[in-house]
C-alpha positions in Angstrom: 151.8 65.8 136.5 155.3 65.8 138.1 155.7 68.5 140.7 159.2 70.3 140.7 158.4 72.9 143.4 161.1 71.6 145.6 163.9 71.8 143.0 166.4 74.5 142.1 168.0 73.5 138.8 171.4 75.2 138.1 173.0 74.9 134.6 176.4 75.9 133.3 176.0 78.1 130.3 178.6 77.6 127.6 178.4 74.1 126.0 175.9 73.0 128.6 172.9 75.3 128.0 174.4 76.3 124.6 175.4 74.3 121.5 179.0 74.4 120.4 178.4 77.5 118.3 177.1 79.5 121.3 173.4 79.3 120.3 170.7 78.1 122.7 168.8 75.1 121.3 165.0 75.9 121.3 164.5 72.5 123.0 166.2 73.9 126.1 164.1 76.9 126.2 160.9 74.9 125.8 162.1 72.5 128.5 162.8 75.3 131.0 159.3 76.7 130.4 157.8 73.4 131.2 160.0 72.9 134.2 159.0 76.2 135.7 155.4 75.7 134.9 155.6 72.7 137.1 157.0 74.7 140.0 160.7 74.4 139.4 163.2 77.2 139.6 166.0 77.4 137.0 169.1 79.5 136.8 172.5 79.7 135.3 176.1 79.4 136.9 178.6 80.7 134.5 182.3 81.6 134.5 181.4 84.8 132.6 181.4 88.3 134.0 178.4 90.5 134.2 179.4 92.4 131.0 179.9 89.1 129.2 176.5 87.8 130.2 174.2 90.8 129.8 173.3 89.8 126.2 173.0 86.0 126.7 170.6 86.4 129.7 168.1 88.4 127.6 166.9 85.3 125.8 166.7 83.1 129.0 163.5 82.7 131.1 165.2 83.4 134.4 163.5 85.3 137.3 166.1 84.6 140.1 169.8 85.6 140.6 172.3 84.2 138.2 175.7 82.9 139.4 178.6 84.7 137.7 182.4 84.5 137.7 182.4 80.8 138.8 180.7 81.7 142.1 182.2 85.1 142.5 179.0 87.0 142.3 175.2 86.7 142.5 173.4 89.0 140.0 169.7 89.8 139.6 169.3 90.6 135.8 165.8 92.1 136.2 167.1 94.8 138.7 170.8 94.7 137.7 171.6 94.3 141.4 174.7 92.3 142.5 173.8 90.9 145.9 177.0 88.9 146.5 180.4 89.9 145.2 183.7 88.2 146.2 186.7 90.5 145.4 190.4 89.7 144.9 192.2 91.1 148.0 195.3 93.2 147.8 197.4 90.0 148.7 195.6 88.0 146.1 196.2 90.6 143.5 199.9 90.7 144.3 199.9 86.9 143.8 198.2 87.4 140.4 200.8 89.9 139.5 203.6 87.5 140.4 202.0 84.6 138.4 201.3 86.8 135.4 205.0 88.0 135.4 206.2 84.4 135.1 204.1 83.8 131.9 204.5 86.9 129.7 203.2 85.0 126.7 199.7 84.9 128.2 197.1 87.6 128.1 195.6 88.7 131.5 192.1 89.9 131.9 191.1 91.3 135.3 187.4 91.0 135.4 185.2 93.4 137.5 181.6 94.3 137.7 181.5 96.4 134.6 184.8 96.0 132.7 187.8 93.8 131.8 191.2 95.3 132.4 193.4 93.6 129.7 197.1 93.3 129.7 198.4 91.7 126.4 196.9 92.6 123.0 194.8 89.9 121.3 192.7 91.0 118.3 190.8 87.7 118.1 189.9 87.7 121.8 188.8 91.4 121.5 186.5 90.3 118.6 185.0 87.6 120.9 184.4 90.2 123.6 182.8 92.6 121.2 180.3 90.0 120.2 178.9 90.5 123.7 179.1 94.2 123.7 182.2 94.4 125.8 185.1 96.8 124.8 188.3 95.8 126.5 190.0 98.3 128.8 193.8 98.2 128.1 196.1 99.4 130.8 198.5 98.3 133.5 198.7 97.7 137.1 199.6 101.2 138.3 196.3 102.9 137.2 194.1 100.0 138.2 191.2 101.4 140.5 188.4 98.9 139.9 187.6 96.1 142.4 188.2 92.8 140.6 186.7 89.4 141.2 188.5 87.1 138.7 191.9 87.0 137.0 191.9 85.1 133.7 195.0 84.1 131.8 194.6 83.0 128.2 196.8 81.8 125.4 196.3 83.8 122.2 193.0 83.1 120.7 193.0 81.3 117.3 189.3 82.0 116.5 186.7 84.2 118.1 185.5 81.4 120.3 186.8 79.2 123.1 188.9 76.2 122.1 187.7 72.6 122.5 189.8 69.9 124.2 190.4 68.1 120.9 191.9 71.3 119.4 194.8 71.7 121.9 198.1 70.0 122.4 200.0 69.0 125.6 202.5 71.8 124.8 199.7 74.4 124.7 198.3 73.2 128.0 201.7 73.1 129.8 201.6 76.8 131.0 198.2 76.3 132.5 199.2 73.2 134.3 202.3 75.1 135.6 200.1 77.9 137.0 197.8 75.3 138.7 200.9 73.8 140.3 202.2 77.3 141.4 198.9 78.3 142.9 198.8 75.0 144.8 202.3 75.4 146.1 202.5 79.1 146.9 199.1 80.7 146.8 196.5 78.1 147.9 195.7 80.3 150.9 194.7 83.2 148.6 193.4 81.8 145.4 191.3 79.1 143.8 192.2 78.0 140.3 189.6 76.7 137.9 189.7 75.5 134.3 186.6 76.5 132.3 188.2 75.8 128.8 191.4 74.6 127.3 194.3 77.1 127.0 193.0 79.3 129.8 192.8 79.4 133.6 190.8 81.5 136.0 192.1 82.6 139.5 189.4 83.4 142.0 189.3 84.5 145.7 189.9 81.7 148.1 186.7 79.9 148.9 184.8 80.9 145.7 183.1 78.3 143.7 179.9 77.5 141.8 178.9 75.0 144.4 178.8 77.2 147.4 177.0 79.9 145.5 174.4 77.3 144.2 173.8 76.0 147.7 173.4 79.5 149.1 170.9 80.4 146.4 168.9 77.2 147.0 168.7 78.1 150.7 167.7 81.6 149.9 164.9 80.4 147.6 163.7 77.7 150.0 164.4 74.8 147.8 165.2 71.5 149.3 166.7 69.8 146.3 169.7 71.2 144.3 170.2 69.7 140.8 173.3 70.8 138.8 174.4 70.2 135.2 177.7 71.0 133.7 180.4 70.0 131.1 183.8 71.3 132.3 186.3 71.2 135.2 185.0 74.5 136.5 181.7 72.8 137.1 183.0 70.1 139.3 182.5 72.2 142.5 178.8 72.6 142.0 178.4 69.0 140.6 180.0 67.6 143.8 177.8 69.8 146.1 174.5 69.0 144.3 172.0 66.5 145.5 172.2 65.1 142.0 174.5 66.1 139.1 174.3 65.6 135.5 176.5 66.0 132.4 175.9 65.7 128.5 177.9 63.3 126.3 179.9 66.2 125.0 181.4 67.0 128.5 185.0 66.8 129.2 186.2 63.4 130.3 187.2 64.7 133.7 183.5 64.6 134.6 183.1 60.9 133.7 183.1 58.1 136.3 182.5 60.5 139.2 179.0 59.3 140.2 177.2 62.0 138.2 174.2 61.1 136.0 175.0 61.0 132.3 172.4 62.4 129.9 172.0 60.7 126.5 172.6 63.8 124.4 175.4 66.3 123.5 174.9 70.0 124.1 174.1 70.3 120.4 170.9 68.3 121.0 169.6 70.0 124.1 171.2 69.2 127.5 168.4 70.8 129.6 165.7 69.2 127.4 167.1 65.8 128.1 167.4 66.4 131.8 163.8 67.7 132.2 162.6 64.7 130.3 164.5 62.3 132.6 163.0 64.1 135.7 159.5 63.7 134.2 159.9 60.0 133.8 160.8 59.4 137.5 
């Protein structure tokens, strides 16, 4: 029987661990159980905040820290302890405020450990947050007291779910490309910009990323091999820093032809199941 006791396997959540509708295929849960029975350690690296991941993690067989906020935090679901937290500095928050002021058509969500401060009303986005038990906190900059780790800018939601690449136009993507350029030109010393989904962008503290967090976790757990799997541009950091990286056929095209290992299934069919089966055959 193949021994996985040297491996930490880190998976993105949305549309890697899950199917397009947000459900987790049973094949993935069965595969994780088999992987851990053979000594492997499995966890998730997601762009979601802690409030947004409390419900999803309940169905996952995870006993080690989860990577949240695209590398901004390490969270132990069993104890609810956050052992690593990267916050946006005062300078970085001032940069976010400047960027936000240039794109008033976008909604801003400043995400902290326990809540999302929202600026810009969006009933459909609120319905999406409510699905995960999160009530948005509307307010402005002047009464903001929480420490925040991520600033997310969204176009108005068209359904209570994230958009897919084939559902967006170049015109809809233009503001987010402009924000990426602005960060690179003026604020690269303060912020990282990542794209988890179309029609949105996330701004993180400089140096944050799923890759560094995954490497740190592998060292902490004494695992010599780091395997990562993802489907979107915000996964590139951890895919590049993994010992081997994988993606499903449903991944965004920016992941193709980068030397990662393709899996012969879409997220609908069970990305993790296909990956574990591949590892067993080696």
